[in-house]
N, C-alpha and C positions, 0 to 999 in steps of 0.2 A: 384534838384529843378530848378525853372525857370531861375534864374540868372546863375547858373552853366551850364545849358543846352544851354544858348544863349551867354555865354561869350567865345569869340574866343580864349583868352589866356588860359582859362581852357581847351578848346578842344585841343589846341596845346600841352598840357602837356601829353596827352595820348600817349601810346607807338605805337599803330599800327592802320592802316587803312584797313578795310575789304571791299572788293568789293562784294556787295550782288547781284547785277544784273546790266546790262549795264545802265550807267547813274546815278547809285545810289551808295553811299558809306556811311559807318558808322564808326565813330571813336570808337575804343574799346581798352581797355587795357588788358594785360595779367593778369590773376588772378591765385589764388592758384591751381585750378583744372588744368589749362593749364600747370603750372610748374610741377605738379605731372605727367601729361602725358609726358611732355618733359623728366623728370627724368627716368620714366619707359622705354620709348622707346629708349632713349639714352643708358641706361644700356643694353637693349637687343641687340642693334646695336653693342655696345662695345664687348659683349660676342661673337657675330658672327665674328667680325673682328679679335679678338685675337685668336679664335679657328682656323680660316682659316689661320691666320698668322703663326701658329705653323708649317704649312707645309713648311714654309720658311727655316727650318733647312736643307732642301734639296735644293741646289742652283737653280735648274730649277723652282721649285715651288715658290721661292722668286719672280721670274719674273711673273709667271702665276697667282699669287693672284690678280693681277689687273683685271683679267677676272673672277675669281672665286667668290670673295667677292660680287660684284654687283648682281650676279645670286642668291646667297643665301640670301643676305640682302634685296632683292626686296620685299619679303612678309611682313616682319615687317615694312619696310618703307612705303609701300602702306597702310598697316593697320593704321599706324600712321597718314597718311593723312586724314583718315576718322574722326580724332579728330582735325585736323588743320583747323581753321576758322579765324585765325588772323595772320597778318604779323609779322614775327620775330620768329615763332615757329620752323622753319627749321634751320636758321642760328645759333640759340642757341644750337642746338644739334650736331653741327659739331664735328667731331672726330679728335683728335690729334693723331699723330703717331710718326715717327722717326725724331724728331727734329723740329726746328722752321718753316721749309718750309711747313710742313703739316698744321700748324696753319694758315698760310697765304692762302694756297689753300683751306682749310676748310672754312674759312671765305668768300672767294670770291665765291666759288661754292655754299655754303649755301645761300648767299645773292641772287645769280642769281636764284637758285631753289625756294627761297621764292617769288621772283618777278614773276616767271613763274606760280606758283600756284595761286598767287593773280590775275594775268592777266586772268586766267581761272575762276575767280569768286569763287574759292574753290569748284567748282562743275563740272569740266571738266576732264574726265578720261584721254584723250590724253595729256593734259597739265600736269597732275599728273605723268604720265609715263615719259614724257620728263624731268620733274623736277628730277626724280630719275637718269636719264642718266647724267644730268649735276652735280647733287650732288655727284655721284660716282666718278667724276673726281678729287675730293679732294685727292684721294689716290696717284696720281702722285707726290704729295709733299713728300711722304715717300722716293722717289727715287732721288729727286733732289740733296741731299747731295752727292750722288755717282757721280753726273755729275758736280756739281759746286764746291764742296770741296773734290774732289776725293782722293787726297793724304792723307790728315789728316783722312778722314773718313775710307778709306780702311786700313790705319795703325791701327786704333782702332779695326776694325773688325778682322784683323789678330791676334791680341792679344786675341780675344774672341773666334773665330771660327777656326783659323789656316790658314796656307798658301794655302792648297789644296782647301778649301771652297772658299776663296776669289778669287783665280786664276780662278776657274771655273765660279764664279759669274761675274767676270770682262769680261770673254769671252762672256757671254750673253748680258751684259749691254753695248753694243756699242752705240755710239751716235744716230744711226738710231733707236735704240730700244725704246727710250723715246717717240717719237711721236706715235709709234705703241702701246705702253702701254697706253698712254692717249686715243687713239682711242678705245682700248679694254675696258677701263673703261666706256666710253660713250656708246658703242654699247651693251656691256653686261648689262649695267645699264638699257638701254631701254628694253632689253629682260627680265631682272629680274623684271622690272616694269610691263610688260605685264603678266608675270607669277603670280605676286602678284595680279594683277587685276582679272585674271581668278580664282585663288584660293579663293579670298576674294570677289567674285561677290556679295554675299548677303549683306556683310557689306557695300559695296559701294552703293548699291541700298537703303539701310536703311539711309545712310548719304546723299542721294540725288545726288550722283556723277554718 
């Protein structure tokens, strides 16, 4: 009604701000349909992440998943963006992994990805691809325990996977490897985003992207 529409305090209570076109914005809240889409695509993303993560039983693939997951996950992520028209829908679907570090990186990368998509007015293909590159960087959080709490983390892993597995993995995960893995997350995230864009071209045209 008129009062709610013009009440600044009522408008502040809404969850998100959507940029419709340069110079214009509309305050909108996430609704039931939005949360259904969030749930569906988060589940799909989880399935892909854990399917690829199973390769981690081979030490070298534990390191390479940083470059594999973004390539495979680009298609469902980009399809999800055709449903994203409100701020907050990306950060909500962040994926947790091995420990608390991935929660932090998931929140940070999800927030930045949300801001990137909003900056593109939810209708910019290049910004959508860039958002996937940034979002994919959350995966580095899975490996930070091996860098920051190495002694306790590797001790736990030895009990689960054995000395041979851990020794080989430690050989790969030298300090220089972490910046390389972060870079791989971003670069393959961009590539995966472009793959998703090409595969789902019709969906993006229908969504006005």
